[in-house]
SERO-4910 file (N, C-alpha, C, O; in steps of 0.05 Angstrom, whole numbers):
BEGIN
 pado doro    nc1    nc2    nc3   cac1   cac2   cac3    cc1    cc2    cc3    oc1    oc2    oc3
  Met    A   1063    -49   2951   1072    -49   2915   1089    -38   2909   1107    -51   2898
  Ile    A   1093    -17   2911   1119      6   2911   1149     -2   2918   1170      0   2906
  Asn    A   1137    -17   2955   1162    -16   2969   1178    -45   2960   1202    -52   2964
  Arg    A   1148    -63   2943   1167    -91   2928   1183    -85   2900   1201    -96   2887
  Thr    A   1170    -65   2899   1181    -59   2865   1207    -42   2874   1227    -52   2862
  Leu    A   1213    -25   2886   1242     -8   2896   1258    -26   2902   1279    -29   2889
  Ser    A   1250    -48   2930   1273    -67   2937   1294    -83   2912   1318    -87   2914
  Phe    A   1279    -89   2892   1289    -96   2866   1320    -75   2856   1341    -81   2845
  Leu    A   1311    -54   2865   1336    -35   2849   1353    -40   2869   1348    -55   2888
  Pro    A   1384    -22   2863   1403    -23   2880   1396      2   2902   1379     19   2900
  Ala    A   1416     -3   2924   1405     18   2939   1422     44   2939   1415     64   2951
  Ser    A   1447     41   2921   1449     67   2908   1432     91   2888   1438    114   2886
  Gln    A   1407     73   2872   1386     89   2865   1364    109   2884   1353    130   2876
  Phe    A   1363     98   2906   1344    117   2925   1367    139   2944   1365    142   2969
  Ser    A   1379    147   2934   1400    167   2942   1391    187   2921   1381    181   2899
  Leu    A   1394    210   2929   1386    240   2914   1392    244   2878   1380    251   2858
  Pro    A   1421    234   2885   1444    230   2843   1424    214   2841   1405    228   2833
  Gly    A   1416    188   2845   1409    169   2835   1385    164   2820   1382    151   2799
  Leu    A   1360    183   2843   1335    189   2832   1340    210   2814   1328    207   2793
  Lys    A   1359    238   2817   1362    255   2790   1369    232   2753   1368    235   2728
  Arg    A   1373    219   2764   1391    198   2740   1369    184   2722   1366    179   2698
  Leu    A   1347    176   2760   1332    158   2746   1298    167   2730   1281    154   2717
  Val    A   1301    199   2740   1272    216   2723   1271    217   2706   1248    212   2698
  Pro    A   1287    223   2687   1293    230   2661   1292    202   2641   1289    205   2617
  Ala    A   1294    176   2654   1289    150   2641   1260    145   2646   1246    144   2625
  Leu    A   1246    143   2672   1221    145   2670   1199    165   2649   1183    151   2636
  Leu    A   1197    192   2646   1195    211   2626   1196    201   2602   1174    201   2592
  Phe    A   1221    187   2584   1223    175   2562   1210    149   2557   1210    136   2536
  Leu    A   1199    143   2582   1187    110   2570   1152    119   2577   1137    102   2570
  Gly    A   1143    137   2586   1123    152   2590   1113    159   2562   1094    149   2550
  Leu    A   1136    181   2554   1128    196   2515   1128    168   2502   1107    164   2490
  Leu    A   1143    150   2500   1141    117   2485   1111    103   2488   1099     94   2469
  Leu    A   1103    101   2510   1079     99   2516   1062    110   2503   1051     99   2484
  His    A   1055    137   2511   1036    164   2498   1040    156   2459   1019    152   2446
  Leu    A   1062    155   2446   1067    157   2419   1051    124   2419   1033    128   2402
  Gly    A   1049    105   2424   1052     76   2420   1014     78   2421   1000     66   2405
  Cys    A   1006     91   2438    978     89   2442    967    111   2421    942    115   2418
  Ser    A    988    127   2408    975    152   2390    977    134   2372    954    131   2361
  Gln    A    999    113   2359   1000    106   2329    971     82   2336    959     78   2315
  Gln    A    962     70   2355    946     50   2360    919     66   2352    903     59   2335
  Ala    A    918     85   2364    886    101   2364    891    113   2330    868    115   2321
  Gln    A    909    122   2310    909    127   2289    896    108   2270    875    110   2257
  Thr    A    922     79   2271    912     57   2260    884     47   2263    870     38   2245
  Arg    A    876     51   2289    849     48   2291    827     51   2273    811     35   2263
  His    A    831     90   2271    821    105   2253    816    102   2231    792    102   2223
  Gln    A    841     96   2209    846     79   2190    837     67   2180    834     70   2155
  Ser    A    826     45   2195    813     23   2191    786     15   2185    774     -6   2177
  Gln    A    777     52   2195    750     50   2185    741     73   2175    723     89   2180
  Val    A    767     68   2153    747    107   2131    718     95   2122    708     73   2122
  Pro    A    712    113   2118    680    107   2104    678    112   2078    687    133   2071
  Val    A    666     95   2055    664    103   2033    633     87   2025    618     72   2037
  Thr    A    633     99   1998    607     83   1984    623     61   1969    647     60   1966
  Thr    A    600     43   1958    602     26   1945    590     16   1917    573     33   1911
  Ala    A    591      1   1902    567     -6   1883    579    -31   1867    602    -33   1859
  Lys    A    560    -50   1865    567    -70   1847    576    -75   1817    569    -63   1797
  Val    A    589    -90   1818    598    -92   1780    575   -109   1767    568   -130   1778
  Thr    A    566   -102   1750    542   -109   1741    548   -116   1709    567   -106   1697
  Ala    A    524   -137   1692    536   -136   1661    510   -118   1652    491   -108   1664
  Gln    A    517   -119   1630    490    -96   1616    497    -93   1594    519    -90   1585
  Asp    A    475    -93   1582    476    -90   1550    483    -60   1542    462    -47   1544
  Val    A    502    -46   1534    522    -33   1531    513    -10   1506    517    -22   1485
  Pro    A    506     10   1501    495     15   1476    532     24   1464    550     34   1479
  Leu    A    535     17   1432    565     27   1425    563     54   1414    549     59   1394
  Asp    A    575     70   1427    568    104   1414    588    116   1412    605    116   1430
  Ile    A    591    128   1390    607    158   1391    606    181   1391    604    193   1369
  Ser    A    607    195   1414    597    225   1421    617    247   1412    636    254   1426
  Val    A    612    255   1395    623    292   1382    606    312   1387    588    313   1403
  Ile    A    617    336   1366    608    366   1375    589    359   1339    595    346   1319
  Gly    A    572    370   1344    554    375   1317    553    400   1306    563    418   1320
  Thr    A    545    404   1287    531    430   1276    501    433   1262    496    420   1241
  Val    A    483    449   1274    458    439   1262    455    465   1233    454    490   1235
  Met    A    455    453   1215    449    460   1187    410    466   1174    394    448   1180
  Pro    A    406    477   1168    383    486   1155    382    455   1136    400    442   1126
  Phe    A    356    450   1137    341    429   1108    343    431   1078    342    414   1060
  Ser    A    349    468   1082    347    483   1049    352    513   1058    340    524   1077
  Ser    A    369    522   1045    374    550   1048    377    566   1023    396    558   1009
  Val    A    361    589   1014    353    600    994    360    619    996    354    626   1019
  Asn    A    374    641    982    383    670    987    362    677    958    365    671    934
  Val    A    338    693    974    324    704    938    326    724    928    329    740    946
  Thr    A    326    732    910    342    749    898    319    749    865    305    731    857
  Ala    A    324    774    855    305    798    844    306    770    808    324    754    807
  Arg    A    289    772    790    295    761    767    296    779    747    306    778    725
  Ile    A    284    797    758    279    824    738    292    847    762    295    845    787
  Ser    A    297    870    740    301    901    753    275    920    761    253    914    752
  Gly    A    279    935    773    258    950    781    253    959    811    269    953    829
  Gln    A    227    977    814    221    986    848    216    959    860    209    938    849
  Ile    A    221    964    879    202    950    916    178    965    909    182    989    906
  Leu    A    153    957    904    126    970    911    117    966    945    111    985    960
  Glu    A    118    939    952    112    923    974    122    896    987    121    874    977
  Arg    A    129    902   1007    136    874   1018    115    861   1037    102    876   1051
  His    A    111    836   1038     89    824   1044     94    804   1064     77    787   1067
  Val    A    119    804   1081    121    781   1101    141    801   1117    154    818   1105
  Gln    A    142    797   1146    161    804   1166    177    784   1175    171    760   1175
  Glu    A    203    797   1186    228    786   1194    208    763   1207    185    766   1217
  Gly    A    229    728   1205    221    717   1226    194    702   1212    198    678   1213
  Asp    A    180    706   1205    153    692   1185    160    658   1179    181    649   1171
  Val    A    138    647   1184    146    614   1181    133    621   1143    112    635   1144
  Val    A    142    614   1117    124    615   1099    125    587   1089    133    567   1100
  Glu    A    114    592   1059    102    565   1052    110    567   1019    109    589   1009
  Lys    A    114    553   1008    130    551    980    107    566    969     83    562    974
  Gly    A    119    585    951     84    601    931     70    622    935     55    635    920
  Gln    A     83    626    968     74    649    980     83    682    969    105    685    958
  Leu    A     68    698    972     81    718    965     98    739    975     90    751    995
  Leu    A    118    744    965    141    761    992    145    796    980    146    815    995
  Phe    A    146    796    959    147    823    946    135    831    921    129    811    908
  Ser    A    128    853    910    122    867    892    145    884    881    162    897    893
  Ile    A    142    882    858    164    892    845    142    920    818    120    914    808
  Asp    A    152    940    816    133    955    798    125    940    772    147    938    762
  Asp    A    107    929    754    103    918    739     92    936    717     83    924    698
  Lys    A     92    963    717     83    981    698     90    979    671     76    976    651
  Pro    A    126    981    675    140    976    652    141    955    633    146    958    609
  Tyr    A    135    928    648    139    909    639    110    893    632    108    869    624
  Leu    A     89    912    636     56    905    621     59    912    593     51    899    574
  Ala    A     74    935    594     78    963    580     92    941    548     83    941    525
  Val    A    110    928    558    125    910    541    106    888    520    104    880    497
  Leu    A     95    883    549     72    851    539     57    859    523     57    846    503
  Asn    A     38    884    525     23    898    510     27    904    474     14    898    454
  Ala    A     51    920    481     65    919    451     67    892    438     56    889    416
  Ala    A     84    864    457     84    840    441     65    827    433     66    810    416
  Arg    A     36    835    449     10    822    436      9    837    410      8    824    389
  Ser    A      9    867    409      7    886    388     15    865    365      0    849    355
  Asn    A     42    871    360     54    854    344     49    829    333     53    822    309
  Leu    A     36    811    358     28    794    342      3    787    329     -5    768    316
  Glu    A     -5    810    337    -32    803    333    -29    826    290    -43    827    270
  Lys    A    -13    833    295    -13    839    266      7    833    248     14    844    227
  Asp    A     14    812    261     33    790    241     15    766    230     17    754    209
  Arg    A     -4    761    250    -21    734    246    -39    747    223    -38    738    200
  Val    A    -55    770    229    -73    787    202    -46    785    177    -53    779    155
  Leu    A    -26    789    179     -9    795    157      2    754    142      7    750    119
  Leu    A      1    740    157      4    717    154    -13    705    151     -7    682    144
  Ala    A    -50    712    154    -62    698    139    -65    710    108    -61    696     88
  Lys    A    -71    736    105    -65    736     82    -44    727     61    -46    721     37
  Ala    A    -21    728     78     -1    711     59     -6    682     54      0    674     32
  Arg    A    -14    670     67    -28    646     59    -46    636     37    -44    616     23
  Lys    A    -63    655     38    -91    661     15    -73    670     -8    -80    658    -28
  Asp    A    -55    684    -11    -44    691    -32    -20    662    -42    -16    655    -66
  Ala    A    -12    653    -22     -4    628    -33    -14    612    -45     -1    603    -64
  Lys    A    -32    604    -42    -58    585    -47    -69    592    -77    -72    576    -95
  Arg    A    -73    625    -76    -80    634   -100    -63    626   -118    -70    612   -137
  Tyr    A    -38    636   -114    -20    639   -137    -13    610   -141      4    609   -159
  Thr    A    -20    580   -131    -13    556   -129    -42    546   -153    -41    530   -172
  Asp    A    -62    558   -146    -82    550   -165    -81    572   -194   -101    568   -209
  Leu    A    -69    584   -200    -68    600   -216    -32    588   -231    -25    590   -255
  Leu    A    -21    581   -215     -1    567   -230     -8    538   -240     10    528   -255
  Ala    A    -26    525   -236    -36    513   -251    -55    511   -276    -64    492   -289
  Lys    A    -58    534   -279    -70    541   -309    -60    557   -327    -72    563   -348
  Asp    A    -24    569   -317      1    578   -329    -16    609   -333    -16    622   -354
  Tyr    A    -31    616   -306    -27    649   -309    -12    664   -296    -16    688   -296
  Val    A     10    652   -279     27    659   -260     52    644   -267     52    620   -271
  Thr    A     77    663   -269     92    645   -265     99    621   -243     83    618   -225
  Lys    A    122    603   -244    136    587   -226    141    605   -200    132    602   -177
  Asp    A    161    629   -215    183    645   -190    158    662   -175    157    668   -151
  Gln    A    137    669   -195    111    685   -176    100    662   -144     93    666   -121
  Ala    A    104    642   -158     79    614   -137     91    622   -111     82    634    -92
  Glu    A    128    607   -117    146    606    -95    153    631    -79    164    630    -57
  Gln    A    145    659    -96    150    675    -78    126    682    -55    132    691    -33
  Ala    A     99    675    -64     87    682    -53     88    654    -24     78    659     -2
  Gln    A     98    630    -30    100    611     -5    118    613     14    115    601     35
  Ala    A    143    633      4    161    639     17    147    665     34    149    665     59
  Asp    A    137    681     24    126    706     38    112    689     63    123    687     85
  Ala    A     90    678     57     71    659     82     94    649     99     94    651    123
  Gln    A    114    637     81    128    624    114    147    641    125    163    632    140
  Ala    A    146    661    120    170    684    127    145    691    151    148    690    175
  Leu    A    129    696    140    107    706    163     98    684    185     96    685    209
  Ala    A     94    670    170     93    652    195    115    646    214    105    642    236
  Ala    A    138    646    214    162    651    225    167    676    237    190    676    245
  Thr    A    156    696    241    153    718    249    134    716    271    139    723    294
  Val    A    109    708    262     86    699    285     97    682    298     79    682    316
  Gln    A    113    664    307    129    646    323    143    666    343    138    667    367
  Gly    A    157    676    332    170    696    334    165    719    361    178    721    382
  Asp    A    142    734    353    117    748    368    112    728    384    122    730    406
  Glu    A     98    702    378     89    690    405    116    689    430    114    701    451
  Ala    A    136    675    424    157    675    437    157    704    452    158    705    477
  Ala    A    156    726    438    161    753    446    138    765    474    141    782    491
  Val    A    116    749    469     89    749    487     98    734    504     96    748    524
  Glu    A    109    708    512    118    692    534    133    702    554    127    703    578
  Ser    A    156    711    540    180    725    557    176    750    572    191    758    589
  Ala    A    141    767    561    134    799    576    122    782    587    129    786    610
  Lys    A    102    760    587     88    746    617    115    740    636    122    747    658
  Leu    A    121    730    624    139    719    651    162    739    663    172    733    685
  Asn    A    172    763    650    174    782    659    148    797    685    152    801    709
  Val    A    129    801    674    107    805    692    103    786    716    103    792    740
  Ser    A     99    765    707    101    758    733    121    754    761    115    753    785
  Tyr    A    145    752    750    178    759    764    165    780    779    165    774    803
  Cys    A    153    806    774    146    818    778    136    815    821    135    832    840
  Ser    A    132    791    819    114    782    843    134    758    852    135    734    846
  Ile    A    144    770    864    167    746    883    153    730    903    139    737    922
  Thr    A    162    693    888    141    685    917    166    668    927    184    662    911
  Ala    A    165    661    952    177    638    967    190    617    950    180    616    928
  Pro    A    207    603    954    209    585    931    214    555    947    218    535    933
  Ile    A    214    554    980    210    526    989    196    539   1019    194    562   1027
  Asp    A    192    523   1027    178    523   1050    196    533   1079    212    515   1082
  Gly    A    199    552   1100    210    556   1105    214    580   1126    191    587   1125
  Lys    A    226    598   1145    234    613   1163    246    637   1148    269    636   1140
  Val    A    231    660   1144    244    680   1136    266    694   1163    262    693   1187
  Gly    A    290    709   1147    318    713   1159    316    743   1160    294    752   1155
  Asp    A    334    760   1164    331    794   1156    326    798   1130    337    787   1111
  Val    A    309    817   1129    291    818   1097    320    848   1093    323    865   1111
  Leu    A    326    848   1082    349    864   1072    351    884   1047    370    895   1038
  Ile    A    325    885   1041    307    897   1017    288    912   1028    274    901   1045
  His    A    281    945   1022    256    947   1041    235    966   1014    251    981   1002
  Glu    A    216    968   1007    201    991   1002    210   1011    986    229   1023    996
  Gly    A    203   1020    963    220   1038    946    248   1036    941    260   1057    939
  Asn    A    261   1016    939    291    998    935    294    992    912    275    979    905
  Leu    A    312    996    891    317   1004    866    321    964    868    326    962    892
  Val    A    322    939    857    330    916    857    346    917    831    344    935    814
  Lys    A    364    897    830    372    892    800    370    858    795    371    843    814
  Asp    A    367    849    772    360    821    771    394    805    769    416    808    760
  Asn    A    379    787    784    404    753    786    429    774    795    450    775    783
  Asp    A    424    788    815    453    804    827    448    780    858    430    784    874
  Pro    A    462    764    859    466    747    887    484    758    908    487    745    928
  Ala    A    500    787    906    517    793    919    492    815    941    498    825    963
  Asn    A    468    818    928    452    831    953    417    818    946    398    826    932
  Pro    A    422    795    965    397    777    967    376    799    978    383    817    994
  Leu    A    347    796    969    336    813    982    313    803   1014    295    816   1024
  Met    A    326    772   1024    321    754   1040    342    725   1033    354    717   1012
  Val    A    338    713   1063    354    687   1059    324    671   1074    318    678   1097
  Ile    A    310    655   1063    304    636   1074    305    609   1079    305    593   1060
  Asn    A    306    598   1107    316    572   1113    296    551   1126    285    553   1148
  Gln    A    295    535   1110    277    515   1120    289    496   1146    310    483   1143
  Val    A    278    496   1166    284    488   1191    276    456   1197    291    439   1207
  Asp    A    257    455   1190    243    422   1197    225    408   1161    205    413   1149
  Pro    A    254    386   1158    272    380   1186    302    397   1182    303    416   1165
  Val    A    322    391   1196    334    397   1198    364    384   1193    360    362   1204
  Tyr    A    394    384   1182    409    370   1184    431    367   1207    440    389   1211
  Val    A    438    354   1218    463    359   1234    489    349   1228    489    324   1229
  Arg    A    511    359   1222    533    358   1210    553    344   1234    541    348   1256
  Phe    A    571    333   1237    591    327   1242    613    300   1238    608    279   1226
  Ser    A    628    303   1246    658    290   1246    672    264   1256    683    272   1276
  Val    A    675    242   1253    688    219   1271    714    209   1264    716    207   1239
  Pro    A    736    202   1275    758    193   1275    767    173   1246    757    152   1253
  Glu    A    773    170   1234    770    160   1209    781    120   1216    785    102   1200
  Gln    A    782    121   1243    779     89   1252    761     74   1248    761     50   1242
  Tyr    A    733    100   1253    714     91   1255    694     80   1230    673     69   1233
  Leu    A    710     89   1202    689     87   1178    687     62   1179    663     56   1175
  Pro    A    707     34   1185    687     14   1179    672     -4   1187    661    -24   1177
  Glu    A    674      8   1210    651     -7   1228    623     11   1229    602      2   1236
  Ile    A    629     44   1218    608     51   1217    589     42   1186    564     40   1185
  Arg    A    606     39   1166    596     19   1136    580     -2   1145    555     -1   1145
  Lys    A    592    -20   1151    586    -46   1164    553    -44   1179    535    -60   1173
  Arg    A    550    -26   1197    532    -22   1211    513     -3   1191    489     -5   1198
  Met    A    517      9   1174    493     22   1158    491     -4   1135    475      0   1117
  Ala    A    500    -20   1135    483    -33   1112    475    -57   1121    474    -78   1108
  Gly    A    470    -53   1150    441    -75   1163    420    -48   1170    398    -53   1179
  Gly    A    427    -30   1166    394    -15   1166    407     17   1181    432     22   1183
  Ala    A    390     31   1187    398     63   1190    405     64   1212    393     52   1229
  Leu    A    426     78   1219    438     84   1247    427    112   1260    426    135   1251
  Val    A    419    101   1289    403    120   1311    431    132   1310    453    121   1311
  Val    A    420    176   1305    436    191   1317    416    210   1345    393    218   1347
  His    A    440    209   1364    422    238   1386    431    254   1376    447    252   1357
  Ala    A    419    280   1389    432    305   1382    416    314   1414    396    303   1424
  Ser    A    426    332   1421    418    355   1436    444    382   1447    468    379   1448
  Ala    A    432    401   1453    442    416   1458    451    420   1489    441    411   1509
  Pro    A    484    442   1484    497    436   1508    477    439   1542    461    455   1552
  Gly    A    486    422   1548    464    428   1584    434    427   1586    418    438   1601
  Gln    A    429    406   1562    393    399   1555    400    379   1542    395    377   1518
  Gly    A    415    355   1558    418    324   1549    388    312   1555    381    292   1543
  Ser    A    373    322   1571    343    295   1576    330    313   1552    309    302   1545
  Leu    A    335    334   1536    320    344   1514    327    332   1490    315    343   1471
  Lys    A    346    307   1481    359    293   1465    338    291   1443    317    280   1450
  Lys    A    341    299   1419    320    290   1391    345    256   1382    369    251   1385
  Asp    A    323    245   1370    326    218   1357    328    227   1323    309    238   1312
  Gly    A    351    222   1310    354    222   1277    361    205   1271    362    187   1288
  His    A    367    201   1248    390    177   1233    409    190   1214    409    213   1206
  Leu    A    425    171   1208    447    178   1188    438    177   1161    428    156   1155
  Met    A    440    195   1142    435    193   1121    459    201   1099    459    202   1074
  Phe    A    484    206   1123    500    213   1090    527    216   1104    530    232   1123
  Val    A    555    193   1090    577    197   1093    591    204   1067    587    195   1045
  Asp    A    609    223   1077    628    237   1049    641    215   1047    645    195   1060
  Asn    A    652    229   1014    665    200   1003    699    207   1007    717    191   1000
  Ala    A    703    229   1018    728    222   1025    735    241   1042    724    263   1045
  Ile    A    764    227   1059    770    239   1090    782    263   1093    801    269   1078
  Gln    A    777    272   1103    796    302   1106    828    299   1124    831    302   1148
  Ser    A    849    292   1105    873    281   1103    880    305   1126    896    297   1143
  Asp    A    870    330   1128    886    347   1154    883    342   1177    899    348   1195
  Ser    A    859    328   1181    842    328   1212    843    292   1212    836    282   1234
  Gly    A    847    282   1201    842    246   1197    822    236   1206    820    217   1221
  Thr    A    798    255   1194    766    254   1211    751    254   1182    761    264   1161
  Ile    A    724    240   1185    712    231   1159    673    251   1162    658    244   1180
  Asp    A    669    265   1150    648    283   1149    619    264   1143    617    251   1123
  Leu    A    595    265   1166    571    250   1169    555    277   1171    561    300   1177
  Lys    A    530    263   1163    501    278   1169    485    264   1173    486    242   1161
  Ala    A    464    269   1190    447    259   1203    420    281   1195    426    302   1184
  Val    A    390    275   1200    373    287   1186    355    286   1212    354    263   1221
  Phe    A    343    303   1226    330    299   1256    292    313   1240    288    327   1220
  Asp    A    281    306   1254    247    324   1247    247    347   1275    253    343   1298
  Asn    A    239    367   1264    245    390   1280    214    403   1279    211    425   1268
  Ala    A    198    392   1289    170    411   1275    170    424   1306    156    444   1303
  Asp    A    175    424   1328    180    445   1359    205    461   1356    212    472   1376
  Glu    A    221    464   1332    251    486   1332    268    476   1348    290    487   1349
  Gly    A    264    458   1361    289    452   1384    316    453   1377    333    456   1394
  Leu    A    323    448   1342    343    447   1335    352    474   1317    341    475   1295
  Trp    A    369    496   1322    366    523   1306    396    518   1287    416    508   1297
  Pro    A    394    526   1262    418    537   1252    439    544   1262    439    563   1277
  Gly    A    458    533   1257    484    549   1272    488    540   1293    509    549   1302
  Gln    A    475    521   1311    479    515   1342    500    498   1335    502    494   1311
  Phe    A    519    486   1354    529    471   1361    518    448   1378    506    454   1399
  Val    A    520    422   1373    494    407   1391    517    383   1397    536    378   1381
  Asn    A    512    370   1421    525    338   1431    513    318   1408    489    317   1403
  Val    A    528    303   1396    526    284   1379    529    262   1383    552    257   1390
  Val    A    510    237   1382    519    213   1398    508    189   1374    484    182   1372
  Leu    A    527    181   1360    521    156   1341    522    137   1350    545    129   1356
  Val    A    506    126   1355    507     91   1361    513     73   1336    507     80   1314
  Leu    A    519     58   1339    530     36   1322    520      5   1331    520    -13   1314
  Gly    A    513      2   1354    495    -18   1363    495    -23   1387    494     -3   1402
  Val    A    497    -51   1400    492    -60   1421    507    -77   1435    503   -100   1426
  Arg    A    530    -79   1461    542    -90   1463    526   -108   1497    523   -100   1520
  Lys    A    519   -136   1482    510   -148   1506    524   -161   1526    546   -172   1523
  Asn    A    507   -159   1549    525   -164   1577    546   -156   1582    556   -170   1599
  Ala    A    562   -137   1573    580   -121   1577    589   -114   1608    572   -102   1621
  Val    A    608   -118   1619    621   -116   1646    620    -90   1653    631    -72   1639
  Val    A    608    -86   1674    608    -46   1681    610    -39   1703    599    -54   1720
  Ala    A    622    -19   1711    634    -12   1736    623      9   1731    619     18   1708
  Pro    A    612     25   1760    602     60   1752    621     74   1750    643     65   1758
  Gly    A    621     96   1740    640    112   1728    652    123   1746    676    126   1741
  Ala    A    642    134   1771    663    143   1798    688    122   1807    704    128   1825
  Ala    A    688    106   1798    696     84   1811    722     80   1797    739     64   1806
  Ile    A    727     93   1776    748     94   1756    773    115   1770    768    138   1765
  Gln    A    783    114   1776    813    131   1779    836    128   1758    840    107   1746
  Val    A    853    152   1753    878    142   1747    904    150   1761    909    169   1776
  Gly    A    918    133   1753    944    139   1765    968    144   1740    964    154   1718
  Gln    A    990    135   1749   1020    141   1737   1013    122   1722   1004    130   1701
  Asp    A   1015     86   1727   1006     71   1706    979     67   1697    969     44   1695
  Gly    A    970     84   1692    936     76   1680    917     76   1703    923     80   1727
  Lys    A    885     70   1689    868     64   1708    863     43   1729    867     19   1725
  Tyr    A    855     53   1750    854     30   1770    818     30   1777    802     45   1766
  Val    A    813      6   1798    799     13   1823    806      1   1846    827    -12   1848
  Phe    A    791      4   1865    787     -1   1897    766    -22   1893    745    -17   1883
  Val    A    777    -61   1906    761    -73   1901    758    -76   1929    777    -71   1943
  Val    A    733    -87   1940    728    -93   1966    723   -119   1973    707   -135   1963
  Lys    A    744   -126   2000    749   -163   1989    733   -167   2029    731   -155   2050
  Lys    A    727   -186   2018    705   -201   2042    717   -197   2065    699   -200   2081
  Asp    A    746   -189   2082    756   -184   2111    742   -151   2110    738   -142   2133
  Met    A    735   -136   2091    727   -106   2093    749    -95   2089    755    -76   2104
  Thr    A    763   -101   2075    795    -81   2064    797    -80   2035    778    -91   2023
  Val    A    810    -73   2026    812    -63   1995    831    -60   1981    848    -44   1989
  Glu    A    835    -73   1959    853    -77   1942    851    -55   1914    830    -47   1902
  Gln    A    881    -49   1909    876    -26   1885    883    -46   1854    904    -59   1853
  Arg    A    870    -47   1840    870    -69   1817    867    -51   1792    847    -38   1786
  Asp    A    887    -54   1780    894    -44   1754    870    -52   1733    865    -76   1736
  Val    A    853    -41   1714    831    -48   1701    840    -33   1676    852    -12   1677
  Thr    A    831    -50   1649    823    -29   1620    800    -30   1620    788    -51   1624
  Val    A    788     -6   1615    771      9   1610    762     21   1581    772     40   1571
  Gly    A    740      3   1569    726     11   1548    719     33   1537    735     51   1531
  Asp    A    685     34   1531    674     67   1530    666     64   1558    657     44   1570
  Glu    A    672     96   1568    670    111   1582    642    126   1583    632    130   1560
  Thr    A    628    133   1602    613    164   1603    611    166   1627    613    145   1639
  Asp    A    606    192   1642    604    199   1660    589    175   1688    598    174   1711
  Asp    A    576    167   1683    551    146   1694    568    115   1694    570    105   1716
  His    A    578    100   1674    585     79   1676    604     81   1653    603     95   1633
  Ala    A    631     51   1664    657     45   1637    656     19   1638    652      7   1659
  Val    A    659      5   1609    652    -13   1605    684    -26   1615    704    -13   1610
  Ile    A    684    -51   1627    707    -55   1636    716    -77   1619    703    -98   1619
  Glu    A    744    -76   1600    753    -98   1585    761   -118   1589    759   -140   1577
  Ser    A    783   -108   1626    789   -134   1637    798   -126   1660    804   -103   1659
  Gly    A    801   -138   1684    812   -129   1718    786   -123   1729    783   -111   1750
  Leu    A    765   -133   1713    744   -140   1740    714   -159   1735    703   -158   1713
  Ser    A    704   -172   1756    689   -197   1744    661   -178   1759    661   -159   1774
  Val    A    643   -192   1747    617   -194   1759    607   -194   1781    604   -216   1790
  Gly    A    599   -178   1794    587   -188   1819    610   -171   1845    603   -169   1869
  Glu    A    633   -162   1838    647   -153   1845    637   -128   1858    619   -114   1848
  Thr    A    652   -122   1885    640    -88   1896    667    -71   1891    689    -80   1896
  Val    A    662    -44   1878    683    -25   1886    677      1   1894    655     12   1891
  Val    A    694     10   1902    699     39   1923    686     59   1893    696     64   1871
  Thr    A    669     63   1901    656     99   1889    656    126   1895    650    147   1884
  Asp    A    665    117   1922    675    149   1942    694    142   1964    695    121   1976
  Gly    A    710    162   1968    731    155   1989    751    158   1973    755    182   1971
  Gln    A    767    145   1961    790    131   1947    809    150   1951    831    143   1943
  Leu    A    809    176   1963    838    190   1972    843    184   1995    858    201   2005
  Met    A    836    166   2009    842    164   2039    857    132   2031    876    125   2044
  Leu    A    845    112   2008    852     86   2010    877     77   1998    883     90   1978
  Thr    A    891     60   2004    919     41   1995    902     16   1998    879     14   2008
  Thr    A    923    -11   1981    926    -30   1987    924    -40   2016    943    -37   2032
  Gly    A    898    -52   2025    891    -63   2049    880    -50   2078    879    -56   2102
  Thr    A    871    -21   2056    852     -9   2078    836    -20   2090    819    -31   2075
  Ser    A    833    -24   2120    796    -25   2123    776      2   2120    773     26   2125
  Ile    A    766    -17   2110    730     -2   2106    712     -2   2120    712    -22   2135
  Ser    A    687     17   2124    662     16   2133    647     30   2106    653     50   2093
  Ile    A    625     10   2102    608     20   2070    588     44   2088    579     36   2109
  Lys    A    583     67   2081    562     82   2090    538     80   2065    520     96   2062
  Asn    A    540     67   2055    509     56   2037    491     35   2040    467     31   2035
  Glu    A    515     19   2053    490     -6   2061    476      5   2091    486     22   2106
  Pro    A    463     -1   2093    437      0   2119    450    -28   2138    455    -50   2129
  Val    A    452    -18   2166    456    -31   2190    429    -42   2197    412    -28   2208
  Ala    A    426    -64   2191    405    -87   2208    394    -77   2243    411    -72   2259
  Lys    A    378    -75   2247    377    -86   2272    391    -95   2294    392   -120   2295
  Asn    A    403    -83   2315    422    -98   2337    439   -111   2326    447   -134   2332
  Glu    A    447    -96   2306    476   -114   2292    493    -86   2292    483    -65   2284
  Pro    A    522    -88   2304    534    -62   2296    547    -61   2279    556    -82   2271
  Ala    A    555    -36   2266    564    -28   2238    586    -49   2236    599    -60   2254
  Ala    A    586    -54   2203    625    -70   2203    644    -46   2207    637    -22   2203
  Thr    A    668    -54   2217    692    -29   2218    704    -53   2210    719    -45   2192
  Gly    A    707    -70   2212    736    -88   2196    757    -94   2220    779   -103   2216
  Glu    A    745    -86   2245    764    -98   2265    759   -129   2274    738   -141   2272
  Lys    A    776   -135   2280    772   -166   2293    776   -160   2322    775   -178   2339
***
């Protein structure tokens, strides 16, 4: 066969110089054949890009607004003394849970008991004087009827009795005031809640009504408020939904989404914050387990409602390019098509597709880095049936 092939060549090619000229041509031809085979192998490799996929489905999707909020106590009270005096005893410890009316501090009540006793003595003395004055007034009235005394004398007796009656009323008020001061020597909890730092201890002197130096702070932590802000464009929808009933609000600490708490929206501020373009909202949550703590930042989800039969794709399928968001759609011939989509509400798990996809289509959720329109794929997450080769896209 070699001889037959060579017989077609001119005789001059079999000379030594001719063979020298033929060798580079043969080497170049071999290089072209090698590059062609490499390109074919590369194309065959590209046609088998492994990916994972998922179906586009129709689901009922909650209409949510996700923001960051701050936990606030339901009530917070700075406990101060209503009278001045020395702290004799502290009856609670820091961090204790107290009930309304529970004794917190005792102030030395001896000076106030002395004032109370003096007020009671004055009251008793003036009551005796009042009783005598009333008898005198009655006697002078009887004597006036018999013309034994003048009219001025009778009127003076009536005036004295009335003045003493007023004095007795003043004494009674002084006694009540002294009683209040004595009661203020026992400082009690104004609300149910949890005690914070105790800022005053036994032996310290306290001033009455000194807001700059509270004895302690009590926070009511069950229930609690969560305060958060949303962009002002949501306000009309929020007000519309609130007219139909209470809106559900979810709250969870960062990294603890599985431990979320459910509350309800109970307050919308009466003005938009002009500097930020947001509106302040407040939700209330039951907090018997103290899962939410005042001052804590939490993830807040305000649920406005449910969107029925929305077109939903996995969040991992959504890619972002220079022209916007897109997905890779798997075609029947096991190639992919890059398609632009309009995405509505989006989370890590799913995205609501406003346009660009239909229910039942298959999209790529992993392996997009190696894909372009027309790339053949093999699907990793679909099991291969027995005795059937895996789909490679080759024809």
